[in-house]
N, C-alpha and C positions, 0 to 999 in steps of 0.2 A: 423191237425198238433198240437202236444202238445206244451203247453207254455213252453218257456225256461226262467229260471230265472238266471241271472248272476250278482253277486255282483260287486260293484265298486272295492273293494279291490282285488277280484279274477282277474279281467281284468288288473288291475294295475300290479299285480305280474307276470302275464304270459308273456312269450316271444311271439314275433310276429308269429313264426311258430307253437306255441303250442296251439293256441286257434281256435278250429273249432266248431261252435255252431250247424250248420245244415249240413246235407249231401246234397250238391247241385250236379246237374248232371255234368258229364264230357263230355257231348255231347249235341248238339243242332241242330235242323233243320232250315235251312234258306229257306223260301218259295219264291224262285227266280221268278218262273213263276207267282205267285200271285202278287208279287211286281211289275213286269213288266206290269201287267194289271191295277193296281190301284194306284201306287205311282207316285209322282211328279218327275220332272227331278232331283232335288237336292238329293232326297233319292235314286234314281236309280244310280246317279253318286257316292254318298258316299258308296253305297253297292258295286259297282264295284271296287272302289279304296281302301276301308278300310276293306272290309270283304271277298270278293271272292278271291280264288286263281287266279294268274295272267293269267292262260290259259283259264279262263272262258270268258274274255272280251278282244277284240282286241284293239290296240291303236287307230284305226279309230273309234271304237264305243265310246271309252272314250272321244276322241276329239269332237265327235258329241254331246255327253251328256254335255260337258263343254260349247259348243256353245248354247245349249238349256238353260242351267243354267244362262248364261249371259243375255239371253232374258227373263228369268222367271220374271213375274210381281213383285214378292216380291223383287227381286234384283234391278230392275229398280226403284222401289219405294224408296229403301234405297239410291241409288245413287243420286236421285233427291233431297233428303233432306240433303245431306252432304254439309256443307259450304266450301267455297274456302280455309279456313285456315286448313281444314282437320277434323274439329270437326263436331259434330251434335248438333246444337243449343247452342254451348258454354257450353255444359254439358259433364263432363268427366266420372264420375263413376255412375251416377244416373241410377236407374232401371226403371224410369218413368219420365214424365214431372214434373217440379217444378213451378207451376203457380205463387206462391208467389214471386219467383225470376225471373219471366219472361222467364223461360226455357220451351220450348214447345215440347221437344223431349226427347227420351231415351238417355242416356249417350253414349259418343263416344266409350268407351271400349266395352260396350254391343253391339253396332251397328257393330263395327268392327268384333267382335267375331261371330255375327250373319251371316255376309258375309262368314266367314270361315266355319261355320256350314252348310250353304247353298251350300258349295262346289265351291264358286266363285274362279277362278284361282288367284293365289297370285300376278300375274303381272298386275292386273287391276289398273286403275287410283285411285280408292277409297282408296286402300291400300297405294299407294305411297304418297297421300296427308296426310293420317293419320300417316304413319310412320315418315314423316318429323316432324310432331307435337309431336309424342311420344318421339322421340329422343331429342327434345328440353326439354321436361319434365324431361328426364333422365339427362340432362346436368346441369351445374351450372348457367344457365340463370335465373336471378331473376326477369324477366319481370312480373309485377303483373297479366297480363292476363293469365299466365300459372298456376294460382291457380283456374281458371274456377269457378265452383259453390261455391268454398270457398273464392273467391276473396274479397267480401265485409266483411265477418267475419274476414278474415286474416288481413285486413287493420286495424282493431280495436283491434285485439287480437294477440300479438306476439307469444304466445304459440300455438294458432291455426294455425298460419302461418307455424311454424316448423312441426307440426303434419300433416297438410294437404299436404304439399309438399312431405313428406315421404310416405304418404298413396297413393297419386296420382302416385308416382313412382312405388309403389307396383302394382297398377291396370294396369298401362301401361306395366310393365314387364310381367305380366300375359298375356296380349293381344299379345305381341310380341313373347312370348314363344309358345302360342297357334298357332301362324302363322308360327312356325318353325324356328324363328330367334335365335335358342338356342346356336349357336356357336359365335354369335356376342359378342365381348368382353364387350360391354356396357350392354348387356342383362345379360350376365353371372356375371358381376361385381355387378349389381343391385340385381340379384337373390341371390348371396352369402350374400350380406348385409342383405337382408330380412330374409334369413334362419338363419343367425347368431343372429339377434334380437329375432326371435321366439324361437330359441334354448336356448338362455339365459333365456327367460321366462319359458320354459318347465323345465329347470333345477332348477329353483328357488322354494322356498317354496310358493310363491304367486300362483303358478299353482294349488296347492292343494285347495285353496279357493280364487279365484281371485276377488270376489265381496265383497263390504262392503255395509251393509244396513244403509241408512240414512233416517229416517222416514219411509215412505212407498216405497222408491225407492232403487234400487240396483245400485251401481256405481262401475265401474272398478277401481281396485287399481291403484293409481298414478304411472305412469312409466311402467305399464304392457304392454307387446307387444304380445298378443295372436295371434294364427293363424287366418287368414281370408279366406274367399272364394277365394280371389285372390291369396294368397300365396300357398294355397293347390293346386289350379288349375295350377299355375305356375310350381310348383314342379312336378306335374303329367305329364306335357309335356316335362320335361327335364330329361330323363332317365340317362344321364351321371352324372348330378348333384345328382340324387338319389343314384348312386353308390358311389360317392365321399362323400356323407353325409349319409351313411347307418345308422349310429347310431342315427342321428336325425330323419330319417324316422321311425325307431322303436319307439322312444319316442313319435313322433307325432301320430303313430297308437294307442298307449296306451291311449294317451290323448283324441283322437277322439272317443274312445270306451266307455268313462265314461259318465254317465248321467250329464247334465249341472246343475250347481247350481241354475240357474234361466233362464227363457226364455225372461224376460223383464228387461233390464238393460240399463244403459247409460254410456257414457264416459265423464268425466269432464275434460275440457281443458280450463285452465284459468277460466274465469267467464262464459264460455259457456258450456252447457250440450248437447251432441249429442247422440241421440238415436242410439243404435247399430243396424246396418242393415247387415253388411258384416262379422263381427268378430264372431269367433266360440269358445265357452267355453265347449266343450264336443260333444257328439253325436248330430248332427243337425237334424236327422230324427225322425219322429214320426210315430208310427204304433201300432196297437193292437197286441194281442198275436198271431193272425193268419196271421199277415203281411199286413193287410189292412191299407192303408194310404189315406189321403184326399189330398195329393199333389204328384201325380204320376210324373209330369214333373221334379220337383226338386229332388225327390227321384232317378229317373233314372240318372239324371245328376251327382248327388253325388256318386251314385254307380259306374258310369263310371270312375270318378276321383279316387276313392279308389282302383278300379281294376287296373288302370294304375299305382298306387303306390304300388301294391302288398299287400294291406291291407284288402282285403275282409275277410280273415280268422279271423280278430279280430274286425269285425264290425257286431255284432249280429243283430241290427235293420235292417241294409242293407241286411243281409242274409235272414231275415224273409220276407222283402218286395220283394226281388228278387224271392224267392221261391214261394211266392203267385202269382206274375205276371206270372211266368213260369207255374204254375198250370192252369192258364187261357188260355194257348196256346193250340190250337188243334193239331191233329196229323201231320198237315202240317207245324206247327211252327208259324202260325199266331196267334196273340193275339186276343182272342175272348171271352171277358167277357159278362156276361148277362146284358141286359138292358142298353147298351151304347147308349145314346141319343144325346150326344154332344162330342166334342173334350175334352179330359182331360185338365183341367186348373190348374194353379199353384196359390195357396193361397199366397205364399211368393213372387212370380214374379221373384225369383232369377234365374230361368232357362228359362225365356221367350225368351232369345236370341237364345236358342237351341231348343225350343219346342213351338209350332209345326213347322216343316219344311213344312208339308202339311197343309195349312190354310183353305182349302176347306173341311168343315166337313159336307157337305150336305148328303152324303151317309154313310151307316154303314161301308163299307170297307175303305173309306178314313179316318174315325175316328180311324181306327185300325192301319194304316200303320206306324205312328211315333213310337208307342210303339213296334210294331213288328220289325222295323229296329233297335231300340235301344237295344232290348234284344239280337238280333243277333250280334250287335257290341260289347256288353258286353261279350258275349260268346267268340267271337274272341279274345278280349283283355285278357280274362281270360285263354286263351290257351285250351279251350274245343275243342273236335273234332266236326267239322261241316259237316253236311250232306246237300248238296244242292238239293232241290226238286223243 
């Protein structure tokens, strides 16, 4: 595949519908028989509910798969670790344990979304406990415990207190949108506030160069509110909001197609400097000219989000990675790269809640099922013709 060079100014000036970097296929094969032989209950359920036409699976088959998912060992493990207050280890946004703060588990937003990715029915107790907590975060309740991992710092830093509560609401809104609570007025209200803040940033001159270099460090300009993984994901699960804020989606697409000013920067909040983990200052994907990436899980998750937003046409790196992954699919539609010795792992850990759903990587086939499923899901979301084999 030839290398494609796209200038920052070119992407900025193009309209959303006018930028197509690569010719991607308009059809994709879904290896249903192969998945039935090798995939875990969660992938089989997600394939049945999210990819296949309705006539392929009966309601009885789906009910049986849901029962299997509830008994799936990964789901039971998550349920056991949830606290009675609805959180996991008192951590809300973290992508891993925080030993220095005494937090021993991944954050509640990620664990909640993992249950969703595993296909756990939305009426289960774990969601009810977490939902009660999430809506408290969205409320005006100023109980200190609702600052979670930011509680200690917020008590000493009034500016961090304001910033942390706003960002916690953003993460919680993302989780609730992912769960389909998109018509709840509390979720919609929070989502509109987030989008308005990000929109103001994208319209400002700061968006052109959002970082200031101080010594050897890059710091985000004071008051800047760039998009985050949470705000982008939240919007991707809210198609009605996308239609209502179509101009914003277009500006967001242009911003996410530009090369970032720096990959290593911090947010200065009062006297405290926070390393950026979740905020995005341009294209967050990395790949060589052939589309090879060292973070397949994160790349697939991001591609899924931008496909849901209708922004794949203005995402050159995402297109290269997707094209490369599709090249590694065999005639049946299964992802079959050379020398796959372990499950693909994420360097960033930002998509660990979604990948892998099949944690048993002992066999070659089981190492391939997650990517095979994700590519089929992306094809379905992109509106490609699907051939079920």
